[in-house]
C-alpha positions, 0 to 999 in steps of 0.5 A: 546545755546538752539536754536541750538537744535531747529531743532532737536526738530522740527524734533521730533515733526514733526515725532510724528505728522506724525506718529499719522496722518498716524495711524488715516488716516489708521484707518479711511479709511482702510477696515473694515470687522469684522467677528467671524473668524477675531476676533478669536485668529488666524486670518487665521481661521485655527484651532490651534494645538500643542503648541503656542510657539516652540523652535527656532534653535540656528542658527537663534540667532547665525547668528543674533549675528554675523550680529550685531557683524560685522555690529557694527565693520563697524561703527568704520570705519566712524570716522576713515575715517573722521580723517584719514589724521590727524592720520597719520601712527599711525591711519593706523596701529591701523585700520590695527590691528583692521581689523586683529582682526575682520578678525580672528573672521570672519575666526573662525566663518566661520571655525566653520560653524556658517555662514552655513545655513543648 
C-alpha cells in the first residue's frame, strides 16, 4: 500500500532538493555589489516620502474575487466531463442549471460594473 505513494514522495523530495540547489547556485554565482544605497530601506535609492502603505482601491479586490469565483467554477467542469456519459440526461441538466446560475452571477457583475477597469 505504501509503495503506491513512493512516486509522490520521490517527486516531493526531488522538488525540495531542486529548490535548495537553485537557491544555493543563485547565491553563489549571482552578482554581488553591496553598497550603502543597496542596503538602505528602499533599494531604488530614492528618498521615501509619505506613508509606506497606501489604501488600495476596492476594484483590485473585487476583480480578484470575481476571477477566483469564475476560475473555481471551471474546476467543476473536469469531473463532470470525465463521467459525462455515465450521468446521462440527469448530468446534462444539472450542469445546465449550474452554468445558468454562474451566468446569472456573471451578468449581475457585468451590469453592476464590477468588470470595468476605470
